[in-house]
VOBA-1610 file (N, C-alpha, C; in pm, whole numbers, padded with zeros to 5 digits, always signed):
BEGIN
Unk+04043+18244-08629Unk+04002+18155-08734Unk+04029+18223-08868Unk+04080+18150-08961Unk+04105+18199-09095Unk+04033+18108-09194Unk+03954+18169-09281Unk+03883+18095-09384Unk+03928+18149-09519Unk+03969+18062-09607Unk+04012+18102-09741Unk+03927+18026-09842Unk+03872+18099-09938Unk+03791+18036-10043Unk+03832+18094-10177Unk+03830+18012-10279Unk+03869+18058-10412Unk+03749+18090-10500Unk+03631+18055-10458Unk+03512+18085-10535Unk+03478+17978-10637Unk+03385+18012-10724Unk+03335+17920-10826Unk+03359+17983-10962Unk+03409+17905-11054Unk+03426+17952-11192Unk+03345+17861-11283Unk+03238+17914-11341Unk+03154+17831-11427Unk+03225+17793-11556Unk+03184+17680-11611Unk+03234+17636-11741Unk+03153+17710-11847Unk+03217+17806-11912Unk+03147+17889-12010Unk+03189+17860-12153Unk+03258+17748-12174Unk+03312+17719-12308Unk+03203+17709-12414Unk+03091+17646-12383Unk+02982+17634-12481Unk+02926+17772-12515Unk+02910+17857-12415Unk+02859+17992-12439Unk+02955+18072-12525Unk+03084+18059-12499Unk+03185+18128-12581Unk+03179+18080-12726Unk+03170+17948-12744Unk+03162+17891-12879Unk+03038+17939-12952Unk+02931+17965-12878Unk+02806+18013-12938Unk+02811+18163-12965Unk+02920+18230-12923Unk+02935+18372-12949Unk+02869+18462-12846Unk+02831+18407-12731Unk+02768+18488-12627Unk+02872+18570-12553Unk+02829+18683-12498Unk+02917+18766-12415Unk+02948+18691-12286Unk+03077+18674-12258Unk+03121+18600-12140Unk+03233+18677-12073Unk+03224+18694-11944Unk+03334+18745-11862Unk+03374+18631-11772Unk+03349+18646-11643Unk+03371+18534-11551Unk+03257+18432-11565Unk+03139+18480-11603Unk+03023+18397-11629Unk+02955+18446-11757Unk+02841+18388-11789Unk+02765+18429-11907Unk+02691+18558-11870Unk+02720+18665-11940Unk+02665+18796-11908Unk+02515+18798-11939Unk+02435+18841-11839Unk+02290+18849-11856Unk+02240+18987-11812Unk+02121+19022-11860Unk+02056+19144-11815Unk+01960+19110-11700Unk+01876+19203-11659Unk+01787+19178-11545Unk+01674+19080-11577Unk+01656+19047-11705Unk+01558+18945-11744Unk+01625+18810-11768Unk+01754+18802-11742Unk+01838+18683-11758Unk+01865+18651-11904Unk+01841+18750-11992Unk+01871+18733-12134Unk+02022+18748-12156Unk+02076+18665-12241Unk+02217+18675-12278Unk+02228+18766-12400Unk+02347+18777-12455Unk+02366+18857-12576Unk+02316+18785-12701Unk+02279+18658-12688Unk+02227+18581-12801Unk+02076+18589-12810Unk+02024+18584-12932Unk+01879+18591-12953Unk+01813+18467-12892Unk+01712+18490-12811Unk+01633+18384-12748Unk+01717+18286-12666Unk+01819+18338-12599Unk+01901+18255-12509Unk+01907+18322-12373Unk+01870+18247-12270Unk+01872+18296-12133Unk+01973+18213-12053Unk+02021+18269-11945Unk+02109+18195-11854Unk+02072+18234-11711Unk+02084+18139-11621Unk+02053+18165-11480Unk+02135+18072-11392Unk+02152+18111-11269Unk+02221+18026-11173Unk+02371+18043-11174Unk+02440+17935-11145Unk+02585+17939-11124Unk+02665+17984-11245Unk+02608+17973-11366Unk+02681+18011-11487Unk+02659+18158-11523Unk+02559+18222-11465Unk+02521+18358-11505Unk+02599+18464-11428Unk+02635+18568-11498Unk+02699+18685-11438Unk+02599+18799-11444Unk+02546+18835-11327Unk+02440+18936-11320Unk+02484+19050-11228Unk+02406+19156-11229Unk+02437+19270-11144Unk+02403+19238-10999Unk+02500+19260-10911Unk+02480+19242-10767Unk+02417+19369-10713Unk+02314+19355-10632Unk+02232+19467-10587Unk+02311+19576-10514Unk+02391+19540-10416Unk+02454+19639-10329Unk+02570+19711-10398Unk+02655+19636-10465Unk+02774+19696-10527Unk+02746+19752-10666Unk+02644+19697-10733Unk+02616+19736-10870Unk+02709+19672-10971Unk+02799+19586-10926Unk+02895+19519-11014Unk+02835+19390-11070Unk+02879+19353-11189Unk+02839+19225-11246Unk+02926+19116-11186Unk+02862+19014-11131Unk+02933+18906-11063Unk+02862+18774-11088Unk+02937+18666-11075Unk+02878+18533-11068Unk+02842+18514-10922Unk+02716+18483-10895Unk+02667+18467-10758Unk+02610+18327-10742Unk+02697+18228-10722Unk+02656+18088-10722Unk+02590+18044-10591Unk+02470+18090-10571Unk+02395+18056-10449Unk+02255+18012-10486Unk+02204+17916-10413Unk+02072+17860-10443Unk+01964+17968-10449Unk+01961+18058-10351Unk+01853+18158-10349Unk+01858+18247-10472Unk+01977+18292-10512Unk+01989+18374-10633Unk+01955+18292-10757Unk+02004+18167-10765Unk+01977+18081-10880Unk+01827+18057-10897Unk+01759+18032-10787Unk+01614+18009-10791Unk+01542+18130-10848Unk+01574+18249-10794Unk+01507+18371-10839Unk+01544+18405-10983Unk+01669+18381-11022Unk+01710+18403-11160Unk+01636+18307-11254Unk+01626+18181-11215Unk+01555+18083-11297Unk+01409+18118-11315Unk+01347+18162-11206Unk+01207+18205-11214Unk+01193+18324-11309Unk+01285+18419-11299Unk+01282+18536-11386Unk+01300+18497-11532Unk+01396+18409-11559Unk+01420+18364-11697Unk+01298+18293-11753Unk+01237+18205-11675Unk+01119+18133-11719Unk+01003+18226-11750Unk+00980+18324-11663Unk+00873+18420-11688Unk+00901+18501-11814Unk+01027+18542-11832Unk+01061+18622-11950Unk+01041+18541-12077Unk+01078+18413-12074Unk+01057+18326-12190Unk+00909+18315-12225Unk+00825+18322-12122Unk+00680+18310-12142Unk+00615+18445-12171Unk+00696+18551-12180Unk+00643+18683-12212Unk+00600+18764-12091Unk+00630+18717-11972Unk+00594+18788-11849Unk+00719+18852-11790Unk+00764+18960-11849Unk+00888+19022-11807Unk+00875+19086-11669Unk+00949+19032-11574Unk+00961+19086-11439Unk+01109+19088-11405Unk+01176+19201-11422Unk+01320+19205-11401Unk+01360+19162-11261Unk+01472+19092-11252Unk+01528+19052-11123Unk+01653+19136-11099Unk+01646+19220-10997Unk+01759+19306-10964Unk+01789+19301-10815Unk+01770+19182-10756Unk+01789+19168-10611Unk+01894+19063-10576Unk+01985+19033-10667Unk+02090+18936-10638Unk+02186+18994-10535Unk+02219+18915-10435Unk+02308+18959-10327Unk+02421+18859-10313Unk+02542+18912-10299Unk+02656+18826-10269Unk+02641+18776-10126Unk+02641+18644-10109Unk+02625+18584-09976Unk+02714+18461-09964Unk+02744+18426-09840Unk+02815+18302-09810Unk+02761+18246-09680Unk+02754+18117-09671Unk+02714+18050-09546Unk+02799+17925-09531Unk+02846+17902-09410Unk+02931+17786-09384Unk+02917+17747-09238Unk+02947+17624-09209Unk+02944+17576-09071Unk+03073+17500-09043Unk+03140+17537-08936Unk+03262+17468-08891Unk+03234+17405-08757Unk+03228+17273-08753Unk+03211+17202-08627Unk+03096+17260-08543Unk+02985+17291-08610Unk+02867+17342-08541Unk+02863+17492-08524Unk+02968+17563-08563Unk+02968+17709-08557Unk+02925+17761-08693Unk+02810+17826-08698Unk+02752+17873-08823Unk+02795+18017-08852Unk+02825+18044-08979Unk+02867+18177-09023Unk+02790+18211-09150Unk+02732+18331-09153Unk+02664+18381-09273Unk+02711+18524-09297Unk+02746+18553-09423Unk+02783+18689-09460Unk+02703+18729-09584Unk+02679+18858-09598Unk+02606+18906-09716Unk+02640+19052-09742Unk+02631+19090-09869Unk+02647+19230-09908Unk+02790+19280-09901Unk+02802+19409-09868Unk+02931+19476-09858Unk+02966+19498-09712Unk+03096+19505-09684Unk+03144+19523-09547Unk+03216+19656-09536Unk+03142+19762-09559Unk+03195+19898-09550Unk+03082+19988-09503Unk+03114+20112-09470Unk+03014+20203-09418Unk+03012+20202-09267Unk+02908+20260-09210Unk+02893+20264-09064Unk+02871+20122-09012Unk+02940+20088-08905Unk+02931+19953-08848Unk+02854+19954-08717Unk+02775+19851-08699Unk+02708+19825-08571Unk+02752+19686-08529Unk+02817+19677-08413Unk+02874+19551-08367Unk+02802+19506-08240Unk+02762+19379-08238Unk+02699+19318-08122Unk+02767+19184-08099Unk+02827+19169-07983Unk+02895+19043-07951Unk+02862+19002-07809Unk+02833+18875-07793Unk+02811+18816-07660Unk+02845+18669-07672Unk+02842+18600-07562Unk+02878+18458-07561Unk+02798+18382-07667Unk+02867+18319-07761Unk+02803+18236-07863Unk+02742+18312-07979Unk+02764+18444-07987Unk+02699+18522-08091Unk+02784+18644-08129Unk+02798+18666-08259Unk+02871+18782-08310Unk+02792+18835-08428Unk+02765+18966-08427Unk+02685+19028-08533Unk+02749+19161-08568Unk+02778+19179-08696Unk+02833+19305-08745Unk+02748+19348-08862Unk+02681+19462-08848Unk+02592+19514-08952Unk+02657+19637-09015Unk+02639+19652-09145Unk+02701+19763-09218Unk+02591+19848-09282Unk+02594+19978-09253Unk+02489+20071-09296Unk+02552+20182-09381Unk+02484+20217-09491Unk+02526+20330-09574Unk+02401+20396-09631Unk+02397+20528-09623Unk+02286+20605-09680Unk+02150+20554-09634Unk+02136+20529-09503Unk+02009+20489-09443Unk+01961+20351-09489Unk+02054+20266-09534Unk+02020+20130-09578Unk+02120+20031-09522Unk+02072+19913-09486Unk+02162+19804-09450Unk+02222+19752-09580Unk+02356+19745-09586Unk+02421+19701-09710Unk+02499+19572-09692Unk+02514+19525-09567Unk+02586+19401-09547Unk+02583+19357-09403Unk+02622+19230-09381Unk+02631+19178-09245Unk+02726+19060-09238Unk+02775+19038-09116Unk+02852+18919-09081Unk+02786+18865-08955Unk+02737+18743-08959Unk+02670+18681-08846Unk+02740+18550-08812Unk+02768+18530-08683Unk+02835+18408-08639Unk+02763+18354-08516Unk+02749+18223-08509Unk+02687+18158-08393Unk+02537+18181-08389Unk+02485+18212-08271Unk+02340+18231-08253Unk+02285+18345-08338Unk+02369+18438-08377Unk+02325+18554-08456Unk+02268+18515-08592Unk+02299+18395-08643Unk+02252+18355-08776Unk+02104+18318-08778Unk+02044+18302-08661Unk+01907+18249-08653Unk+01803+18332-08727Unk+01820+18461-08737Unk+01722+18545-08807Unk+01785+18619-08925Unk+01880+18554-08990Unk+01952+18616-09102Unk+01857+18660-09213Unk+01746+18589-09230Unk+01651+18622-09336Unk+01595+18762-09325Unk+01578+18812-09204Unk+01528+18948-09186Unk+01630+19048-09238Unk+01756+19027-09204Unk+01861+19118-09254Unk+01873+19109-09406Unk+01864+18987-09459Unk+01872+18969-09604Unk+01757+19042-09672Unk+01637+19034-09617Unk+01521+19104-09674Unk+01540+19255-09670Unk+01600+19307-09563Unk+01626+19451-09556Unk+01719+19495-09669Unk+01821+19414-09697Unk+01913+19447-09806Unk+01842+19431-09940Unk+01780+19316-09962Unk+01718+19284-10091Unk+01607+19383-10126Unk+01528+19425-10028Unk+01418+19518-10052Unk+01461+19664-10043Unk+01588+19687-10013Unk+01643+19822-09998Unk+01556+19908-09906Unk+01523+19850-09792Unk+01437+19916-09694Unk+01509+20034-09630Unk+01447+20150-09634Unk+01502+20267-09565Unk+01494+20241-09415Unk+01606+20252-09346Unk+01611+20214-09205Unk+01531+20307-09116Unk+01506+20431-09160Unk+01426+20521-09078Unk+01277+20491-09087Unk+01239+20390-09166Unk+01098+20350-09176Unk+01066+20231-09086Unk+01167+20179-09016Unk+01150+20064-08928Unk+01219+20092-08795Unk+01200+20005-08700Unk+01271+20016-08572Unk+01404+19942-08587Unk+01501+20009-08649Unk+01628+19943-08677Unk+01707+19914-08551Unk+01690+19996-08447Unk+01758+19966-08321Unk+01714+19831-08267Unk+01583+19804-08273Unk+01531+19674-08228Unk+01583+19562-08317Unk+01574+19582-08448Unk+01618+19478-08541Unk+01768+19452-08528Unk+01844+19556-08500Unk+01989+19538-08483Unk+02020+19445-08368Unk+01946+19462-08259Unk+01972+19379-08141Unk+01902+19244-08150Unk+01773+19247-08181Unk+01691+19125-08183Unk+01599+19130-08304Unk+01640+19073-08417Unk+01557+19083-08538Unk+01420+19018-08519Unk+01317+19095-08550Unk+01180+19047-08535Unk+01091+19123-08633Unk+00990+19056-08684Unk+00898+19121-08777Unk+00821+19236-08713Unk+00808+19235-08581Unk+00734+19342-08514Unk+00802+19478-08529Unk+00926+19481-08571Unk+00996+19608-08592Unk+00950+19676-08721Unk+00877+19602-08805Unk+00827+19657-08930Unk+00686+19712-08910Unk+00648+19808-08992Unk+00512+19861-08989Unk+00415+19749-09023Unk+00291+19761-08975Unk+00190+19658-08999Unk+00171+19631-09148Unk+00170+19737-09229Unk+00151+19719-09374Unk+00264+19637-09435Unk+00386+19657-09387Unk+00501+19580-09437Unk+00489+19435-09394Unk+00450+19412-09268Unk+00432+19274-09219Unk+00326+19203-09301Unk+00216+19272-09331Unk+00109+19211-09411Unk+00159+19174-09549Unk+00237+19263-09610Unk+00292+19235-09743Unk+00388+19116-09737Unk+00478+19113-09640Unk+00577+19007-09629Unk+00514+18872-09595Unk+00404+18874-09521Unk+00341+18750-09476Unk+00217+18715-09557Unk+00198+18778-09670Unk+00087+18744-09758Unk-00049+18780-09702Unk-00058+18893-09629Unk-00186+18939-09577Unk-00210+18905-09432Unk-00135+18811-09377Unk-00150+18774-09236Unk-00054+18854-09150Unk-00097+18885-09029Unk-00007+18954-08935Unk+00004+18874-08809
//
């Protein structure tokens, strides 16, 4: 299977006319502030730092847009809480075959393949930095995404268990309580 995508290019003409810093998107800091006084940008038009690579990128995904929008709104209200957890991700479905990718695809690889499921995890410096999930493997993608987003040190969890069968039980009780809002 070959998948080719050209990506998303935001319309930044208004931002350019306003004199804002623009590359591929409207350049923002971790509070979603632009180079203009009292101007914020979030979502598909914003170019922010991607967590794993450290590069500034346009990350046109609902989850990143939501978190960026929340950050911008809080900053406008004086509640500065920097957002530095944007992750490059893609999700697509072809005729019922689901594919999700996230992060970087370099470093030590862990490969798990069986009928109807393909999982490739990428580890660097004791952290999960990326994954490719196909078929049944996509069912618990959120756990892998949380490991990347929270920069969880893999030696603090049962990563062997999570690699094979992602489950919250692989996390320490205190982490489960934090992730589940006090419930275990």
